[in-house]
SERO-4910 file (N, C-alpha, C, O; in steps of 0.05 Angstrom, whole numbers):
BEGIN
 pado doro    nc1    nc2    nc3   cac1   cac2   cac3    cc1    cc2    cc3    oc1    oc2    oc3
  Met    A     17    -24      0      0      0      0     17     25      0     34     28     18
  Met    A     14     42    -20     29     67    -22     17     89     -5     -8     90     -2
  Pro    A     33    106      7     22    128     23      8    149      5     21    162    -11
  Leu    A    -18    152      9    -34    171     -5    -51    187     15    -49    181     39
  Ser    A    -66    206      5    -81    223     23   -103    208     39   -111    217     60
  Leu    A   -113    186     28   -133    170     42   -122    142     47   -109    130     30
  His    A   -127    132     71   -118    104     77   -133     86     58   -157     90     53
  His    A   -120     65     49   -133     47     29   -119     20     29    -97     17     39
  Leu    A   -133      1     17   -122    -25     10   -120    -26    -21   -136    -14    -35
  Ala    A   -100    -41    -31    -96    -42    -60    -90    -70    -69    -76    -86    -56
  Arg    A   -101    -77    -92    -95   -101   -106    -84    -94   -133    -97    -80   -149
  Pro    A    -60   -103   -140    -49    -97   -167    -65   -111   -189    -79   -130   -184
  Ala    A    -61   -101   -213    -73   -114   -236    -62   -143   -238    -37   -146   -238
  Leu    A    -79   -162   -240    -70   -190   -243    -66   -199   -272    -52   -218   -277
  Asp    A    -78   -184   -289    -76   -189   -318    -68   -163   -332    -86   -147   -339
  Arg    A    -42   -159   -336    -33   -134   -347    -16   -138   -371      8   -146   -369
  Pro    A    -27   -133   -395    -11   -136   -419     13   -117   -419     12    -95   -408
  Ala    A     35   -126   -430     60   -110   -430     55    -83   -444     44    -82   -466
  Gly    A     65    -62   -432     63    -35   -444     36    -22   -443     33      0   -454
  Val    A     17    -34   -428    -10    -22   -426    -15    -14   -397    -13    -31   -379
  Lys    A    -23     11   -393    -29     19   -366    -56      7   -358    -75      7   -374
  Pro    A    -59     -4   -334    -84    -17   -326   -105      3   -319   -100     26   -311
  Pro    A   -130     -6   -321   -152     11   -310   -150     12   -280   -138     -5   -267
  Leu    A   -162     33   -268   -163     36   -239   -192     35   -230   -209     49   -241
  Leu    A   -197     18   -211   -224     15   -199   -221     24   -170   -206     11   -154
  Val    A   -236     44   -162   -236     54   -134   -262     46   -121   -284     52   -130
  Leu    A   -259     32    -98   -282     23    -83   -288     42    -59   -269     50    -45
  Leu    A   -313     49    -55   -321     68    -34   -342     55    -17   -364     49    -26
  His    A   -335     51      9   -352     37     27   -376     54     37   -377     78     31
  Gly    A   -394     41     51   -417     54     62   -412     66     90   -391     63    101
  Tyr    A   -433     78    100   -432     92    126   -426     72    149   -440     52    151
  Gly    A   -406     78    165   -400     62    188   -384     37    181   -380     20    198
  Ser    A   -374     35    157   -358     12    148   -329     21    145   -321     41    157
  Asn    A   -314      6    130   -285     12    126   -276      0    100   -291    -13     86
  Glu    A   -250      5     94   -239     -3     68   -238    -33     64   -236    -42     41
  Ala    A   -239    -49     86   -238    -78     83   -264    -90     72   -264   -112     61
  Asp    A   -286    -76     76   -312    -86     69   -314    -93     39   -315   -116     32
  Leu    A   -313    -73     22   -316    -78     -7   -291    -91    -19   -292   -103    -41
  Phe    A   -268    -89     -5   -244   -102    -15   -248   -132    -18   -234   -145    -33
  Ser    A   -266   -143     -2   -272   -172     -4   -284   -180    -31   -285   -203    -38
  Leu    A   -293   -160    -47   -304   -165    -73   -283   -169    -95   -290   -177   -117
  Thr    A   -258   -162    -89   -238   -161   -110   -235   -187   -126   -230   -186   -150
  Pro    A   -238   -211   -114   -236   -235   -131   -257   -238   -153   -253   -253   -172
  Tyr    A   -278   -223   -150   -300   -225   -169   -301   -202   -190   -319   -200   -206
  Leu    A   -281   -185   -189   -279   -161   -206   -256   -164   -226   -238   -179   -221
  Asp    A   -258   -150   -248   -240   -153   -271   -211   -154   -262   -201   -135   -249
  Ala    A   -197   -175   -270   -169   -179   -263   -150   -159   -276   -127   -156   -268
  Arg    A   -160   -144   -296   -143   -125   -309   -140    -99   -293   -122    -82   -299
  Cys    A   -157    -95   -273   -157    -70   -257   -137    -71   -234   -134    -91   -221
  Val    A   -125    -48   -230   -115    -41   -204   -139    -34   -187   -154    -16   -195
  Ile    A   -143    -47   -164   -166    -41   -147   -157    -29   -121   -140    -40   -107
  Ile    A   -169     -6   -115   -162      8    -90   -188     12    -74   -208     21    -85
  Ser    A   -188      4    -49   -211      8    -32   -203     29    -11   -185     25      5
  Ala    A   -217     52    -13   -209     75      4   -226     77     29   -249     68     30
  Arg    A   -214     88     50   -228     92     75   -238    121     77   -224    140     70
  Gly    A   -263    124     85   -274    150     89   -259    167    109   -247    155    128
  Pro    A   -258    193    106   -241    210    124   -252    216    151   -238    226    168
  Ile    A   -278    209    156   -291    215    181   -292    190    199   -304    170    191
  Thr    A   -280    192    223   -281    169    241   -306    171    259   -311    191    273
  Leu    A   -323    150    258   -347    149    274   -341    135    301   -350    143    322
  Ser    A   -325    113    299   -317     97    322   -294     79    312   -290     78    288
  Pro    A   -280     65    329   -258     48    320   -268     29    298   -286     12    303
  Gly    A   -255     30    275   -262     12    253   -286     21    237   -294      7    218
  Ala    A   -299     43    244   -323     52    230   -318     81    220   -312     99    235
  Tyr    A   -322     84    193   -316    109    181   -338    118    162   -357    103    156
  Ala    A   -337    143    154   -358    154    136   -346    175    118   -324    185    122
  Trp    A   -361    181     97   -354    203     78   -367    229     87   -357    250     81
  Phe    A   -390    227    100   -403    249    112   -422    239    134   -430    215    133
  Arg    A   -430    256    152   -447    246    174   -476    247    165   -485    263    148
  Ile    A   -491    229    177   -520    226    172   -535    229    198   -527    219    219
  Ala    A   -557    244    197   -575    246    220   -601    232    213   -615    239    194
  Phe    A   -608    213    230   -633    197    224   -658    210    237   -680    204    230
  Val    A   -653    228    256   -675    243    268   -667    272    269   -647    279    282
  Gly    A   -681    290    256   -674    318    255   -648    321    240   -643    308    220
  Gly    A   -631    340    249   -605    343    236   -604    365    216   -617    385    219
  Trp    A   -589    360    195   -584    381    175   -608    385    157   -625    368    154
  Thr    A   -609    408    145   -631    414    128   -628    402    100   -647    400     85
  Asp    A   -604    395     93   -599    384     66   -606    354     67   -590    338     78
  Val    A   -629    346     57   -637    318     58   -628    304     32   -621    317     12
  Ala    A   -627    278     33   -618    263     10   -639    263    -13   -632    260    -36
  Gly    A   -664    267     -6   -685    268    -27   -712    266    -14   -714    260     10
  Glu    A   -733    271    -29   -760    270    -18   -766    242     -8   -762    222    -23
  Gly    A   -775    240     16   -781    214     28   -758    201     41   -760    178     51
  Ala    A   -734    214     42   -711    202     55   -715    201     85   -725    220     97
  Pro    A   -707    179     98   -710    177    127   -687    189    143   -683    183    166
  Phe    A   -671    205    129   -647    217    142   -640    243    128   -649    248    106
  Ser    A   -624    258    141   -612    282    129   -582    280    129   -571    263    143
  Val    A   -569    297    114   -540    293    110   -525    320    114   -537    341    112
  Asp    A   -500    317    121   -482    340    124   -470    344     96   -449    333     89
  Leu    A   -483    362     81   -475    365     53   -448    379     50   -433    373     31
  Ala    A   -441    396     69   -414    409     68   -392    388     70   -372    390     56
  Ala    A   -396    369     89   -376    348     92   -375    330     67   -354    321     59
  Ala    A   -398    325     54   -399    310     30   -383    323      8   -368    310     -7
  Asp    A   -386    350      6   -371    364    -15   -341    364     -9   -325    361    -28
  Glu    A   -333    365     16   -305    364     23   -294    336     17   -272    334      6
  Ser    A   -309    315     23   -300    288     16   -298    285    -14   -281    270    -24
  Ser    A   -317    297    -29   -315    296    -58   -289    308    -69   -277    297    -87
  Arg    A   -281    331    -57   -256    343    -65   -232    326    -58   -213    323    -73
  Leu    A   -233    314    -34   -212    295    -26   -210    272    -45   -188    264    -52
  Leu    A   -233    261    -52   -232    238    -70   -222    245    -98   -207    229   -110
  Ser    A   -229    268   -108   -219    277   -134   -189    278   -134   -176    270   -153
  Gln    A   -177    290   -113   -148    291   -111   -136    263   -107   -115    257   -118
  Phe    A   -149    247    -90   -140    220    -85   -139    204   -112   -120    189   -116
  Ile    A   -159    207   -129   -159    193   -154   -134    201   -171   -121    184   -182
  Glu    A   -129    227   -173   -106    236   -188    -80    224   -177    -63    214   -192
  Asp    A    -77    225   -150    -53    214   -137    -51    184   -141    -29    174   -146
  Ala    A    -73    170   -140    -72    141   -143    -65    133   -171    -51    113   -176
  Val    A    -75    148   -191    -68    142   -219    -38    143   -222    -26    126   -235
  Arg    A    -25    164   -211      4    166   -213     18    145   -197     37    132   -206
  Ala    A      9    141   -172     23    122   -154     22     94   -164     42     79   -161
  Tyr    A      0     86   -177     -3     58   -186      0     55   -216     -6     34   -227
  Asp    A     10     77   -229     15     76   -258     -9     66   -274     -6     49   -291
  Ala    A    -32     77   -267    -57     68   -280    -64     87   -303    -52    108   -307
  Asp    A    -84     78   -319    -93     94   -342   -112    115   -333   -134    108   -323
  Pro    A   -105    141   -335   -124    162   -326   -149    163   -341   -169    176   -332
  Gln    A   -150    151   -365   -175    151   -381   -194    128   -374   -216    126   -385
  Arg    A   -184    110   -356   -201     87   -349   -202     85   -319   -193     65   -307
  Val    A   -213    105   -306   -217    105   -277   -247    101   -271   -264    117   -280
  Phe    A   -253     79   -258   -280     72   -251   -284     74   -220   -266     67   -205
  Leu    A   -308     82   -212   -314     83   -184   -337     63   -178   -356     62   -194
  Leu    A   -334     48   -157   -355     30   -148   -361     35   -119   -344     31   -101
  Gly    A   -385     45   -113   -392     52    -85   -417     38    -77   -435     33    -92
  Phe    A   -418     32    -50   -442     20    -39   -454     40    -18   -440     51     -2
  Ser    A   -481     44    -20   -495     60     -1   -484     89     -1   -485    102    -21
  Gln    A   -473     98     22   -462    125     22   -439    128      2   -435    149    -10
  Gly    A   -424    106     -2   -402    107    -21   -413    110    -50   -399    122    -67
  Ala    A   -437     99    -55   -449    103    -81   -455    132    -86   -451    143   -108
  Ser    A   -466    145    -65   -472    174    -67   -447    190    -72   -447    209    -88
  Met    A   -425    182    -59   -399    197    -64   -389    192    -92   -379    211   -105
  Ala    A   -392    168   -102   -382    162   -129   -397    180   -149   -385    191   -168
  Leu    A   -424    182   -146   -439    199   -164   -432    229   -160   -432    244   -180
  Arg    A   -427    237   -135   -419    264   -130   -393    272   -145   -391    293   -157
  Val    A   -374    254   -144   -348    259   -158   -353    259   -188   -342    277   -201
  Leu    A   -369    241   -198   -374    241   -227   -386    267   -236   -378    279   -256
  Leu    A   -406    277   -221   -420    302   -229   -403    327   -225   -407    347   -240
  Ser    A   -385    326   -206   -369    350   -201   -342    350   -216   -331    371   -221
  Ala    A   -332    326   -222   -306    324   -236   -307    302   -257   -293    283   -255
  Pro    A   -325    306   -277   -329    284   -297   -304    277   -313   -303    255   -324
  Asp    A   -285    296   -315   -261    290   -330   -243    269   -317   -226    258   -330
  Lys    A   -248    264   -291   -230    245   -276   -242    217   -275   -228    199   -265
  Val    A   -266    213   -285   -280    188   -281   -290    177   -307   -303    192   -323
  Ala    A   -285    152   -313   -295    140   -338   -322    127   -335   -337    125   -354
  Gly    A   -329    120   -310   -355    108   -305   -359    102   -276   -340    101   -260
  Val    A   -384     98   -268   -392     94   -240   -411     71   -237   -431     69   -252
  Ala    A   -406     54   -217   -426     34   -208   -435     43   -180   -419     43   -161
  Ala    A   -460     50   -178   -472     60   -153   -492     40   -143   -513     37   -154
  Leu    A   -485     27   -121   -500      5   -110   -515     14    -85   -503     22    -65
  Ser    A   -542     12    -86   -559     17    -63   -554     45    -51   -553     48    -26
  Gly    A   -550     64    -68   -544     91    -59   -566    111    -65   -589    104    -70
  Phe    A   -559    137    -62   -578    159    -67   -562    182    -78   -538    184    -75
  Leu    A   -577    200    -91   -564    223   -103   -565    247    -84   -587    254    -76
  Leu    A   -542    258    -77   -542    281    -60   -552    305    -74   -550    307    -99
  Pro    A   -564    325    -60   -574    349    -72   -551    363    -88   -528    365    -77
  Thr    A   -556    371   -112   -535    383   -128   -547    403   -148   -571    401   -155
  Glu    A   -531    422   -155   -540    441   -176   -539    428   -203   -525    408   -207
  Ala    A   -555    438   -221   -554    427   -249   -526    431   -261   -514    452   -258
  Pro    A   -516    410   -274   -489    412   -286   -488    435   -306   -508    440   -320
  Ser    A   -465    448   -308   -461    469   -328   -460    456   -356   -456    432   -358
  Pro    A   -463    472   -377   -460    461   -404   -434    447   -408   -433    426   -422
  Ala    A   -412    457   -396   -386    444   -399   -386    417   -386   -375    398   -396
  His    A   -398    415   -362   -399    390   -348   -417    370   -363   -411    347   -364
  Cys    A   -439    380   -374   -457    363   -390   -442    351   -413   -445    327   -420
  Ala    A   -426    367   -426   -410    357   -449   -390    336   -439   -386    316   -453
  Ala    A   -378    340   -416   -359    321   -405   -372    295   -396   -359    274   -395
  Leu    A   -398    297   -389   -413    273   -381   -423    256   -404   -433    234   -400
  Ala    A   -422    266   -428   -434    253   -451   -424    224   -453   -400    219   -456
  Asn    A   -443    206   -453   -439    177   -457   -423    163   -435   -414    141   -438
  Lys    A   -419    177   -412   -406    164   -390   -424    141   -380   -447    146   -375
  Pro    A   -413    117   -377   -430     95   -367   -434     96   -337   -415    100   -322
  Val    A   -459     93   -329   -467     92   -300   -486     69   -297   -505     66   -312
  Ile    A   -481     52   -277   -500     31   -270   -510     36   -241   -493     39   -223
  Leu    A   -536     36   -238   -548     38   -211   -562     12   -205   -577      1   -221
  Thr    A   -556      1   -181   -570    -23   -172   -583    -18   -145   -572     -2   -129
  His    A   -606    -31   -140   -620    -25   -115   -639    -49   -109   -649    -62   -127
  Gly    A   -643    -53    -83   -661    -74    -74   -689    -63    -69   -693    -41    -57
  Thr    A   -709    -77    -79   -737    -68    -75   -745    -69    -46   -764    -56    -38
  Asp    A   -731    -85    -29   -737    -87     -1   -717    -74     17   -714    -80     40
  Asp    A   -702    -54      6   -682    -40     21   -695    -24     43   -712     -7     39
  Asp    A   -687    -30     68   -698    -17     91   -680      4    103   -685     15    125
  Val    A   -658     10     90   -639     30     98   -640     54     79   -645     77     88
  Val    A   -636     49     54   -639     70     33   -663     60     16   -659     44     -2
  Pro    A   -687     71     20   -710     60      6   -707     61    -24   -694     78    -35
  Ile    A   -720     42    -37   -719     40    -66   -728     65    -80   -719     72   -102
  Gly    A   -745     81    -67   -754    106    -78   -731    125    -83   -731    140   -102
  Leu    A   -712    125    -65   -688    143    -69   -671    134    -92   -660    150   -107
  Gly    A   -669    108    -96   -655     98   -119   -669    105   -145   -656    113   -164
  Arg    A   -695    104   -145   -710    111   -169   -709    141   -174   -708    150   -197
  Gln    A   -708    157   -153   -704    186   -157   -677    192   -170   -675    208   -188
  Ala    A   -656    178   -161   -630    181   -173   -631    173   -202   -620    187   -219
  Arg    A   -644    150   -208   -647    141   -235   -660    163   -253   -650    169   -274
  Asp    A   -682    174   -243   -697    193   -259   -680    219   -263   -681    230   -285
  Ala    A   -666    228   -242   -650    252   -245   -627    248   -264   -621    265   -280
  Leu    A   -614    225   -262   -591    220   -280   -600    215   -309   -585    219   -327
  Ser    A   -625    206   -312   -635    201   -339   -637    227   -355   -638    226   -380
  Ala    A   -638    249   -341   -640    275   -355   -613    285   -365   -611    304   -379
  Leu    A   -592    271   -357   -565    278   -365   -555    260   -388   -567    239   -393
  Pro    A   -535    269   -404   -527    254   -427   -509    230   -421   -489    225   -434
  Leu    A   -517    215   -400   -502    191   -391   -512    166   -406   -534    167   -417
  Thr    A   -497    145   -405   -506    119   -413   -514    104   -388   -497     92   -375
  Leu    A   -540    105   -381   -549     96   -355   -561     68   -356   -578     62   -374
  Thr    A   -553     51   -337   -565     25   -334   -577     23   -306   -564     30   -286
  Trp    A   -602     14   -304   -616     12   -279   -623    -18   -274   -634    -31   -292
  Arg    A   -617    -27   -250   -624    -55   -243   -636    -54   -215   -624    -43   -197
  Glu    A   -659    -67   -211   -669    -71   -184   -675   -100   -179   -681   -115   -198
  Tyr    A   -671   -108   -154   -672   -137   -147   -689   -141   -122   -693   -122   -107
  Pro    A   -700   -165   -118   -715   -170    -94   -695   -176    -71   -692   -199    -62
  Met    A   -682   -155    -61   -663   -157    -40   -665   -133    -21   -679   -114    -27
  Arg    A   -651   -135      1   -651   -113     21   -627    -95     15   -619    -92     -8
  His    A   -615    -83     36   -592    -65     33   -567    -82     32   -553    -85     52
  Gln    A   -561    -93      9   -540   -113      7   -530   -115    -22   -541   -103    -40
  Ile    A   -509   -132    -25   -500   -139    -52   -503   -169    -54   -491   -184    -39
  Thr    A   -520   -178    -72   -524   -206    -77   -507   -216   -100   -495   -200   -114
  Asp    A   -505   -242   -102   -490   -254   -124   -500   -244   -151   -484   -238   -169
  Glu    A   -526   -242   -154   -538   -233   -179   -530   -204   -185   -522   -198   -208
  Ser    A   -533   -187   -165   -526   -158   -170   -496   -155   -175   -488   -139   -192
  Leu    A   -480   -170   -161   -451   -168   -165   -443   -178   -193   -426   -167   -206
  Asp    A   -456   -200   -202   -450   -210   -229   -457   -188   -250   -442   -185   -269
  Asp    A   -479   -174   -246   -487   -154   -266   -467   -131   -266   -459   -121   -287
  Val    A   -458   -123   -242   -439   -100   -240   -412   -109   -252   -399    -93   -266
  Ser    A   -403   -133   -246   -378   -143   -256   -378   -144   -286   -358   -137   -299
  Gln    A   -400   -154   -298   -402   -155   -327   -403   -128   -339   -390   -123   -359
  Trp    A   -417   -109   -326   -418    -81   -336   -390    -69   -336   -382    -56   -355
  Leu    A   -375    -74   -315   -348    -63   -313   -330    -73   -335   -317    -58   -348
  Ser    A   -330   -100   -339   -313   -111   -360   -321   -101   -387   -303    -96   -404
  Glu    A   -346    -99   -392   -355    -89   -419   -345    -61   -424   -336    -54   -446
  His    A   -346    -44   -404   -338    -16   -408   -307    -12   -407   -297      7   -418
  Ile    A   -293    -31   -394   -264    -30   -397   -256    -37   -425   -239    -25   -437
  Asp    A   -270    -57   -437   -265    -64   -465   -272    -41   -483   -258    -37   -504
  Ala    A   -293    -27   -477   -302     -5   -494   -281     18   -494   -285     38   -508
***
């Protein structure tokens, strides 16, 4: 593990053709978790990728981290969306988005990855952060897999950002029985992103707030297809 601005775990590319910089896949965990959580998925993800699982900058308790704080009763006025059972610290989310944008740049250099093939895969709060980085710094991200997440409040992208988002692949997955981030928030994210010039894929499954074999297979296939593209 190389020293970078965010603590992380890393897996080198296992299938790296000579003279070709590997794609970079950055994993972003959910609220109260840590970098080891999604890192357990690496055996099921494309072997051509350098995979980095980053730790959120906010410590909640030993071993539990976040990208921004969430209030389940009262709290901040910036809510995740209509019908959300929680509110969010949007200023902290924006700061984490800036940290992640810089971390991506540093990781590309540190791991000699292809800056044109940087993918983000986030779960729950990590999914929201992945989408936040995509919308705020689309030039740094080739595509996003957002699993069981929600879209943070954001201003409409500028014409320049819309142009940079053109044809960027995004896959959203969500469980119809999710009791943490309700399916309605996932569908709101789907509808909002559908208005942008992205290549959007939506999948919903009869599952709760989790990653099942079926959803992971779909995301893994999506990732490999877009690395090839």
